[in-house]
All heavy atoms as an XYZ file, in Angstrom:
688
protein
N      22.415     32.958    -20.978
C      21.674     32.912    -22.216
C      20.179     32.952    -21.904
O      19.700     32.207    -21.069
C      22.024     31.645    -22.981
C      21.364     31.559    -24.329
S      21.970     30.204    -25.351
C      23.582     30.796    -25.749
N      19.460     33.832    -22.567
C      18.019     33.942    -22.375
C      17.322     32.828    -23.129
O      17.810     32.340    -24.129
C      17.529     35.283    -22.892
C      18.148     36.453    -22.181
C      17.700     37.748    -22.820
C      18.424     38.916    -22.213
N      18.094     40.163    -22.889
N      16.187     32.458    -22.652
C      15.433     31.386    -23.285
C      14.142     31.936    -23.854
O      13.463     32.726    -23.218
C      15.125     30.300    -22.257
C      14.434     29.101    -22.839
C      14.274     28.011    -21.821
C      13.644     26.791    -22.438
N      13.529     25.696    -21.508
N      13.817     31.532    -25.063
C      12.532     31.882    -25.646
C      11.552     30.819    -25.148
O      11.326     29.813    -25.781
C      12.589     31.894    -27.181
C      13.662     32.848    -27.675
C      11.235     32.291    -27.764
C      13.912     32.795    -29.166
N      11.008     31.038    -23.960
C      10.162     30.036    -23.331
C       8.820     29.919    -24.044
O       8.398     28.836    -24.403
C       9.959     30.376    -21.855
C       9.164     29.365    -21.049
C       9.866     28.015    -21.061
C       9.005     29.838    -19.630
N       8.164     31.032    -24.223
C       6.897     31.030    -24.942
C       7.163     31.526    -26.347
O       6.709     32.580    -26.751
C       5.879     31.927    -24.239
C       5.511     31.511    -22.825
C       4.573     32.531    -22.207
C       4.871     30.148    -22.825
N       7.933     30.750    -27.106
C       8.398     31.226    -28.383
C       7.284     31.469    -29.372
O       7.415     32.292    -30.246
C       9.456     30.305    -28.976
C       9.055     28.880    -29.096
C       8.461     28.413    -30.237
C       9.289     28.005    -28.054
C       8.104     27.089    -30.345
C       8.945     26.686    -28.157
C       8.342     26.217    -29.303
N       6.198     30.790    -29.246
C       5.068     31.054    -30.127
C       3.803     31.050    -29.302
O       3.395     30.022    -28.786
C       4.962     30.024    -31.227
S       6.233     30.234    -32.451
N       3.205     32.212    -29.173
C       1.970     32.312    -28.427
C       0.874     31.589    -29.183
O       0.012     30.959    -28.604
C       1.606     33.785    -28.217
C       0.208     33.936    -27.670
C       2.598     34.425    -27.266
N       0.924     31.665    -30.477
C      -0.066     30.968    -31.269
C       0.533     30.603    -32.613
O       1.471     31.204    -33.073
C      -1.313     31.832    -31.478
C      -1.055     33.061    -32.305
C      -1.175     33.026    -33.692
C      -0.659     34.247    -31.708
C      -0.903     34.147    -34.450
C      -0.388     35.370    -32.474
C      -0.523     35.311    -33.845
O      -0.251     36.429    -34.591
N      -0.016     29.592    -33.187
C       0.258     29.256    -34.571
C      -1.082     29.271    -35.280
O      -2.084     28.838    -34.715
C       0.805     27.823    -34.708
C       2.250     27.667    -34.403
C       2.646     26.865    -33.360
C       3.216     28.275    -35.172
C       3.973     26.674    -33.077
C       4.557     28.094    -34.899
C       4.937     27.290    -33.854
N      -1.097     29.747    -36.471
C      -2.278     29.546    -37.289
C      -1.795     28.957    -38.596
O      -0.700     29.248    -39.046
C      -3.054     30.846    -37.501
O      -2.267     31.781    -38.197
N      -2.615     28.137    -39.172
C      -2.227     27.432    -40.382
C      -3.273     27.732    -41.436
O      -4.454     27.482    -41.230
C      -2.156     25.932    -40.098
C      -1.767     25.109    -41.287
C      -0.468     25.157    -41.768
C      -2.675     24.291    -41.902
C      -0.102     24.388    -42.853
C      -2.312     23.518    -42.987
C      -1.027     23.566    -43.462
N      -2.844     28.293    -42.537
C      -3.761     28.657    -43.604
C      -3.382     27.863    -44.843
O      -2.233     27.882    -45.268
C      -3.660     30.170    -43.915
C      -4.577     30.546    -45.056
C      -3.979     30.988    -42.676
N      -4.355     27.172    -45.397
C      -4.121     26.428    -46.627
C      -5.040     27.017    -47.697
O      -6.239     26.794    -47.670
C      -4.409     24.943    -46.423
S      -4.096     23.967    -47.896
N      -4.467     27.778    -48.582
C      -5.244     28.439    -49.621
C      -4.495     28.260    -50.934
O      -3.346     28.671    -51.042
C      -5.421     29.914    -49.284
S      -6.300     30.821    -50.543
N      -5.142     27.683    -51.908
C      -4.500     27.381    -53.184
C      -3.298     26.484    -52.912
O      -3.460     25.392    -52.444
C      -4.112     28.656    -53.918
S      -5.518     29.706    -54.283
N      -2.099     26.980    -53.188
C      -0.908     26.172    -52.958
C      -0.091     26.667    -51.775
O       0.946     26.115    -51.458
C      -0.034     26.134    -54.218
C      -0.708     25.437    -55.356
C      -1.227     26.166    -56.406
C      -0.857     24.067    -55.357
C      -1.861     25.526    -57.457
C      -1.498     23.424    -56.400
C      -1.994     24.156    -57.449
N      -0.544     27.710    -51.128
C       0.209     28.276    -50.006
C      -0.199     27.597    -48.702
O      -1.357     27.316    -48.475
C      -0.046     29.774    -49.907
N       0.747     27.332    -47.891
C       0.514     26.841    -46.537
C       1.328     27.752    -45.624
O       2.548     27.665    -45.588
C       0.942     25.387    -46.386
C       0.069     24.440    -47.170
C       0.521     23.003    -47.015
O       1.678     22.726    -46.811
N      -0.418     22.088    -47.122
N       0.629     28.606    -44.918
C       1.276     29.633    -44.124
C       1.157     29.304    -42.639
O       0.059     29.052    -42.148
C       0.640     31.020    -44.364
C       0.561     31.351    -45.843
C       1.382     32.088    -43.579
C       1.870     31.560    -46.524
N       2.282     29.306    -41.951
C       2.288     29.201    -40.497
C       2.638     30.582    -39.981
O       3.599     31.196    -40.437
C       3.324     28.178    -40.012
C       2.899     26.775    -40.441
C       3.492     28.245    -38.498
C       3.885     25.708    -40.098
N       1.832     31.087    -39.050
C       2.133     32.390    -38.477
C       2.104     32.288    -36.966
O       1.494     31.386    -36.403
C       1.140     33.445    -38.964
O      -0.170     33.102    -38.588
N       2.781     33.199    -36.321
C       2.839     33.180    -34.868
C       3.442     34.450    -34.338
O       3.745     35.380    -35.084
N       3.607     34.496    -33.037
C       4.201     35.645    -32.367
C       5.216     35.120    -31.362
O       4.907     34.227    -30.572
C       3.123     36.458    -31.665
C       3.602     37.780    -31.162
C       2.436     38.650    -30.773
C       2.894     40.028    -30.424
N       1.772     40.915    -30.148
N       6.398     35.687    -31.380
C       7.486     35.212    -30.529
C       7.625     36.158    -29.343
O       7.751     37.363    -29.506
C       8.797     35.126    -31.327
C       8.594     34.199    -32.523
C       9.934     34.650    -30.433
C       9.744     34.163    -33.488
N       7.568     35.553    -28.128
C       7.627     36.326    -26.892
C       8.489     35.624    -25.859
O       8.685     34.425    -25.914
C       6.226     36.479    -26.293
C       5.250     37.231    -27.141
C       3.897     37.344    -26.475
O       3.398     36.379    -25.919
N       3.319     38.530    -26.529
N       8.933     36.397    -24.875
C       9.620     35.826    -23.720
C       8.562     35.326    -22.741
O       7.369     35.571    -22.919
C      10.488     36.874    -23.006
O       9.637     37.879    -22.454
C      11.510     37.491    -23.938
N       9.005     34.675    -21.680
C       8.062     34.195    -20.671
C       7.352     35.346    -19.966
O       6.285     35.175    -19.394
C       8.753     33.292    -19.665
C       9.852     33.963    -18.889
C      10.612     33.015    -17.989
O      10.326     31.815    -17.985
O      11.505     33.495    -17.286
N       7.918     36.552    -20.022
C       7.297     37.733    -19.412
C       6.362     38.457    -20.363
O       5.806     39.497    -20.017
C       8.374     38.710    -18.928
C       9.230     38.100    -17.845
O       8.748     37.313    -17.043
N      10.501     38.453    -17.820
N       6.224     37.957    -21.582
C       5.333     38.578    -22.551
C       5.971     39.647    -23.410
O       5.289     40.293    -24.200
N       7.277     39.837    -23.294
C       7.969     40.812    -24.140
C       8.202     40.206    -25.516
O       8.686     39.081    -25.626
C       9.312     41.210    -23.530
C       9.151     41.881    -22.188
O       8.239     42.661    -21.990
N      10.029     41.562    -21.256
N       7.864     40.959    -26.560
C       8.054     40.445    -27.914
C       9.535     40.422    -28.255
O      10.325     41.194    -27.717
C       7.276     41.274    -28.960
C       5.788     41.192    -28.702
C       7.748     42.702    -28.999
N       9.897     39.511    -29.144
C      11.289     39.385    -29.586
C      11.308     39.552    -31.098
O      10.712     38.763    -31.825
C      11.885     38.018    -29.205
C      11.702     37.731    -27.717
C      13.363     37.970    -29.575
C      12.098     36.334    -27.317
N      11.986     40.590    -31.556
C      12.084     40.835    -32.992
C      13.363     40.217    -33.549
O      14.270     39.843    -32.804
C      12.067     42.344    -33.272
O      13.168     42.963    -32.643
N      13.400     40.109    -34.852
C      14.578     39.610    -35.577
C      15.014     38.209    -35.170
O      16.203     37.897    -35.169
C      15.749     40.593    -35.446
C      15.432     41.927    -36.052
O      14.887     41.994    -37.150
N      15.734     42.994    -35.338
N      14.048     37.366    -34.813
C      14.340     35.955    -34.546
C      14.307     35.228    -35.887
O      13.369     35.392    -36.668
C      13.300     35.334    -33.586
C      13.540     33.841    -33.414
C      13.334     36.044    -32.241
N      15.329     34.460    -36.183
C      15.340     33.651    -37.397
C      14.433     32.452    -37.195
O      14.585     31.718    -36.221
C      16.762     33.192    -37.731
C      17.654     34.344    -38.087
O      17.282     35.217    -38.851
N      18.851     34.364    -37.512
N      13.491     32.284    -38.107
C      12.552     31.163    -38.068
C      12.732     30.408    -39.379
O      12.614     30.998    -40.452
C      11.088     31.656    -37.954
C      10.133     30.478    -37.883
C      10.917     32.574    -36.754
N      13.052     29.120    -39.287
C      13.241     28.363    -40.522
C      12.869     26.904    -40.333
O      12.826     26.384    -39.218
C      14.670     28.502    -41.045
C      15.755     27.991    -40.126
C      16.235     26.688    -40.242
C      16.325     28.809    -39.159
C      17.241     26.221    -39.412
C      17.333     28.359    -38.332
C      17.784     27.064    -38.467
O      18.775     26.605    -37.638
N      12.567     26.254    -41.469
C      12.280     24.831    -41.483
C      13.600     24.117    -41.719
O      14.248     24.312    -42.755
C      11.264     24.496    -42.576
C      10.795     23.058    -42.643
C      10.153     22.613    -41.332
C       9.805     22.867    -43.782
N      14.032     23.351    -40.736
C      15.332     22.691    -40.756
C      15.506     21.857    -42.028
O      14.596     21.153    -42.446
C      15.468     21.810    -39.516
C      16.898     21.419    -39.221
O      17.818     22.149    -39.649
O      17.106     20.393    -38.558
N      16.670     21.968    -42.635
C      16.993     21.178    -43.820
C      16.438     21.743    -45.114
O      16.510     21.096    -46.156
N      15.852     22.942    -45.069
C      15.308     23.579    -46.270
C      15.817     25.017    -46.346
O      16.504     25.490    -45.448
C      13.760     23.625    -46.246
O      13.332     24.585    -45.282
C      13.163     22.259    -45.935
N      15.425     25.701    -47.399
C      15.736     27.125    -47.537
C      14.545     27.982    -47.142
O      14.541     29.184    -47.372
C      16.153     27.428    -48.974
C      17.468     26.773    -49.356
C      17.876     27.146    -50.753
C      19.200     26.467    -51.095
N      19.689     26.852    -52.411
N      13.536     27.373    -46.522
C      12.327     28.090    -46.101
C      12.629     28.806    -44.798
O      12.898     28.165    -43.779
C      11.147     27.108    -45.933
C      10.864     26.393    -47.257
C       9.916     27.835    -45.429
C       9.890     25.233    -47.129
N      12.604     30.150    -44.841
C      12.964     30.908    -43.639
C      12.343     32.299    -43.659
O      11.902     32.786    -44.698
C      14.483     31.033    -43.529
O      14.984     31.811    -44.596
N      12.330     32.913    -42.494
C      11.882     34.285    -42.320
C      12.477     34.807    -41.018
O      13.198     34.085    -40.332
C      10.338     34.373    -42.307
O       9.937     35.737    -42.419
C       9.742     33.749    -41.051
N      12.161     36.038    -40.678
C      12.574     36.617    -39.397
C      11.355     37.302    -38.789
O      10.500     37.821    -39.509
C      13.711     37.611    -39.584
N      11.283     37.309    -37.469
C      10.147     37.946    -36.811
C      10.240     39.468    -36.945
O      11.320     40.047    -36.959
C      10.068     37.532    -35.337
O      11.216     37.935    -34.629
N       9.080     40.106    -37.041
C       8.975     41.559    -37.193
C       9.179     42.247    -35.849
O       9.372     41.593    -34.819
C       7.601     41.900    -37.768
N       9.096     43.563    -35.843
C       9.283     44.340    -34.604
C       8.283     43.969    -33.524
O       8.573     44.097    -32.337
C       9.192     45.841    -34.899
C      10.413     46.347    -35.636
O      11.481     45.738    -35.587
N      10.261     47.445    -36.344
N       7.085     43.507    -33.914
C       6.073     43.124    -32.925
C       6.154     41.637    -32.570
O       5.285     41.097    -31.908
C       4.670     43.478    -33.418
C       4.249     42.698    -34.656
O       5.066     41.927    -35.218
O       3.084     42.857    -35.077
N       7.219     40.943    -33.036
C       7.421     39.529    -32.741
C       6.679     38.584    -33.670
O       6.838     37.376    -33.583
N       5.878     39.114    -34.583
C       5.089     38.264    -35.467
C       5.939     37.727    -36.615
O       6.947     38.325    -36.999
C       3.895     39.038    -36.024
O       4.340     40.083    -36.867
N       5.512     36.582    -37.131
C       6.179     36.004    -38.292
C       5.165     35.229    -39.118
O       4.115     34.820    -38.613
C       7.333     35.072    -37.877
C       6.877     33.782    -37.270
C       6.683     32.649    -38.052
C       6.615     33.699    -35.911
C       6.242     31.455    -37.481
C       6.180     32.515    -35.337
C       5.996     31.390    -36.123
N       5.481     35.043    -40.374
C       4.719     34.175    -41.272
C       5.723     33.367    -42.069
O       6.720     33.913    -42.542
C       3.842     34.978    -42.226
C       2.674     35.631    -41.562
C       1.712     36.222    -42.575
O       2.070     36.495    -43.716
N       0.479     36.399    -42.163
N       5.445     32.084    -42.192
C       6.358     31.192    -42.903
C       5.542     30.315    -43.842
O       4.648     29.600    -43.403
C       7.121     30.331    -41.890
C       8.273     29.493    -42.412
C       9.418     30.377    -42.896
C       8.782     28.573    -41.316
N       5.824     30.400    -45.132
C       5.152     29.569    -46.128
C       5.906     28.241    -46.206
O       7.035     28.195    -46.688
C       5.148     30.266    -47.481
C       4.371     29.502    -48.545
O       4.024     28.316    -48.325
O       4.115     30.084    -49.604
N       5.299     27.179    -45.688
C       5.971     25.883    -45.628
C       5.782     25.058    -46.894
O       6.216     23.918    -46.960
C       5.559     25.075    -44.373
C       6.043     25.770    -43.114
C       4.072     24.837    -44.322
N       5.127     25.605    -47.882
C       5.058     25.046    -49.232
C       4.765     23.549    -49.291
O       5.468     22.796    -49.932
C       6.357     25.345    -49.976
C       6.677     26.808    -50.038
C       8.055     27.082    -50.607
O       8.793     26.165    -50.961
N       8.425     28.331    -50.689
N       3.766     23.108    -48.593
C       3.359     21.713    -48.662
C       4.184     20.752    -47.827
O       3.975     19.544    -47.891
N       5.130     21.240    -47.048
C       5.926     20.375    -46.174
C       5.025     19.821    -45.073
O       4.171     20.517    -44.562
C       7.076     21.165    -45.551
C       7.998     21.817    -46.538
C       8.854     20.809    -47.277
O       9.312     19.821    -46.711
N       9.073     21.053    -48.541
N       5.211     18.578    -44.721
C       4.389     17.968    -43.679
C       5.205     17.496    -42.487
O       4.654     17.112    -41.473
C       3.589     16.806    -44.264
C       2.616     17.257    -45.342
C       1.667     16.153    -45.705
C       0.861     16.497    -46.914
N      -0.267     17.298    -46.705
N       6.520     17.514    -42.608
C       7.352     17.064    -41.494
C       8.615     17.909    -41.434
O       8.908     18.679    -42.339
C       7.714     15.581    -41.656
O       8.501     15.406    -42.816
N       9.333     17.754    -40.355
C      10.544     18.526    -40.120
C      10.398     19.329    -38.846
O       9.394     19.217    -38.128
N      11.373     20.145    -38.561
C      11.363     20.955    -37.348
C      11.462     22.431    -37.688
O      12.278     22.834    -38.510
C      12.544     20.583    -36.442
C      12.369     19.223    -35.822
O      11.318     18.900    -35.304
N      13.410     18.416    -35.879
N      10.623     23.221    -37.013
C      10.749     24.666    -37.086
C      11.806     25.072    -36.074
O      11.762     24.655    -34.921
C       9.434     25.347    -36.734
C       8.290     25.163    -37.720
C       7.018     25.770    -37.144
C       8.634     25.795    -39.052
N      12.764     25.878    -36.494
C      13.842     26.330    -35.635
C      13.665     27.831    -35.388
O      13.422     28.596    -36.325
C      15.222     26.083    -36.284
C      15.357     24.640    -36.776
C      16.348     26.480    -35.335
C      15.321     23.587    -35.708
N      13.766     28.233    -34.122
C      13.682     29.632    -33.713
C      15.033     29.983    -33.107
O      15.412     29.434    -32.078
C      12.566     29.819    -32.682
C      11.208     29.462    -33.224
C      10.771     28.150    -33.244
C      10.373     30.449    -33.727
C       9.526     27.821    -33.748
C       9.125     30.124    -34.227
C       8.705     28.814    -34.246
N      15.753     30.909    -33.750
C      17.135     31.157    -33.350
C      17.453     32.652    -33.356
O      17.120     33.364    -34.298
C      18.060     30.430    -34.329
C      19.477     30.341    -33.913
C      20.234     29.417    -34.843
O      20.064     29.460    -36.056
N      21.062     28.575    -34.270
N      18.092     33.098    -32.280
C      18.557     34.488    -32.171
C      19.753     34.506    -31.234
O      19.778     33.786    -30.233
C      17.443     35.379    -31.629
C      17.863     36.838    -31.522
C      16.730     37.741    -31.125
C      17.266     39.124    -30.860
N      16.577     40.154    -31.580
N      20.725     35.348    -31.555
C      21.900     35.486    -30.691
C      21.476     35.866    -29.287
O      20.535     36.637    -29.091
C      22.852     36.559    -31.239
C      23.566     36.115    -32.507
O      23.581     34.904    -32.800
O      24.097     36.988    -33.215
N      22.164     35.322    -28.302
C      21.925     35.551    -26.875
C      20.631     34.925    -26.354
O      20.204     35.213    -25.245
C      21.964     37.042    -26.527
C      23.296     37.666    -26.851
O      24.344     37.062    -26.614
N      23.277     38.843    -27.426
N      19.986     34.100    -27.165
C      18.800     33.357    -26.741
C      19.045     31.878    -27.024
O      19.764     31.523    -27.956
C      17.553     33.798    -27.514
C      16.997     35.126    -27.079
C      17.497     36.311    -27.590
C      15.969     35.193    -26.147
C      16.991     37.531    -27.196
C      15.454     36.414    -25.741
C      15.977     37.578    -26.275
O      15.467     38.790    -25.882
N      18.419     31.043    -26.239
C      18.492     29.604    -26.474
C      17.660     29.260    -27.703
O      16.538     29.739    -27.867
C      17.945     28.868    -25.249
C      18.066     27.370    -25.335
C      17.596     26.699    -24.053
O      17.883     27.210    -22.965
O      16.910     25.669    -24.171
N      18.194     28.442    -28.586
C      17.469     28.013    -29.771
C      16.313     27.107    -29.370
O      16.463     26.234    -28.513
C      18.415     27.260    -30.731
O      19.449     28.162    -31.127
C      17.689     26.739    -31.951
N      15.147     27.338    -29.984
C      13.971     26.508    -29.727
C      13.627     25.719    -30.981
O      13.752     26.226    -32.093
C      12.774     27.372    -29.332
O      13.009     28.012    -28.107
N      13.189     24.482    -30.770
C      12.817     23.595    -31.872
C      11.377     23.154    -31.646
O      11.001     22.766    -30.534
C      13.755     22.369    -31.923
C      15.197     22.834    -32.125
C      13.323     21.400    -33.023
C      16.229     21.732    -31.970
N      10.576     23.225    -32.715
C       9.167     22.874    -32.625
C       8.810     22.023    -33.836
O       9.027     22.439    -34.968
C       8.321     24.155    -32.614
C       6.913     23.960    -32.165
C       6.590     23.951    -30.818
C       5.907     23.793    -33.088
C       5.282     23.779    -30.407
C       4.598     23.621    -32.687
C       4.289     23.622    -31.341
N       8.280     20.802    -33.631
C       7.935     19.943    -34.764
C       6.872     20.580    -35.664
O       5.855     21.081    -35.180
C       7.384     18.674    -34.104
C       7.939     18.699    -32.718
C       8.038     20.147    -32.348
N       7.119     20.569    -36.961
C       6.203     21.173    -37.926
C       4.819     20.547    -37.854
O       3.818     21.256    -37.906
C       6.767     21.043    -39.346
C       5.882     21.585    -40.464
C       5.691     23.089    -40.297
C       6.478     21.266    -41.822
N       4.751     19.229    -37.692
C       3.432     18.583    -37.673
C       2.585     19.044    -36.487
O       1.365     19.066    -36.565
C       3.538     17.068    -37.730
C       4.270     16.465    -36.562
O       4.815     17.179    -35.714
N       4.324     15.154    -36.507
N       3.200     19.467    -35.401
C       2.439     20.022    -34.280
C       1.944     21.434    -34.589
O       0.865     21.817    -34.199
C       3.270     20.028    -33.007
C       3.474     18.648    -32.433
C       4.257     18.680    -31.128
O       4.476     19.733    -30.547
N       4.683     17.520    -30.679
N       2.745     22.200    -35.310
C       2.321     23.546    -35.713
C       1.165     23.461    -36.691
O       0.195     24.221    -36.592
C       3.483     24.304    -36.337
N       1.231     22.527    -37.621
C       0.155     22.359    -38.593
C      -1.116     21.890    -37.899
O      -2.203     22.323    -38.230
C       0.573     21.359    -39.692
C       1.671     21.990    -40.556
C      -0.603     20.958    -40.564
C       2.306     21.042    -41.549
N      -0.985     21.037    -36.901
C      -2.147     20.520    -36.170
C      -2.729     21.521    -35.191
O      -3.755     21.273    -34.574
N      -2.111     22.680    -35.040
C      -2.506     23.690    -34.055
C      -3.279     24.825    -34.728
O      -2.952     25.970    -34.606
C      -1.236     24.244    -33.398
C      -1.451     24.679    -31.979
O      -2.540     24.550    -31.454
N      -0.409     25.184    -31.379
N      -4.321     24.499    -35.467
C      -5.082     25.486    -36.243
C      -5.989     26.288    -35.393
O      -6.622     25.878    -34.522
C      -5.910     24.792    -37.329
C      -5.050     24.072    -38.289
C      -5.875     23.410    -39.326
N      -5.056     22.412    -39.956
C      -5.444     21.644    -40.920
N      -6.654     21.751    -41.384
N      -4.655     20.778    -41.461
């Protein structure tokens, strides 16, 4: 099973009006982008999938806690605390 070691090269957090957007890029440890990775906030219906260039945007709608889950077949699932992503502006 492959591991998404550097699953997010960066996070950016944008708070504008009522939107809170977390964005990032999903890559392997060798820098290869990974497309079609399911990205979701655990325990909610908030989800997206990474694009062909590995990028994603997720509107967390005012959530302040929980875990971001990065999941794709044949890769190890990665979990990242939401509060760390928000603090990583």
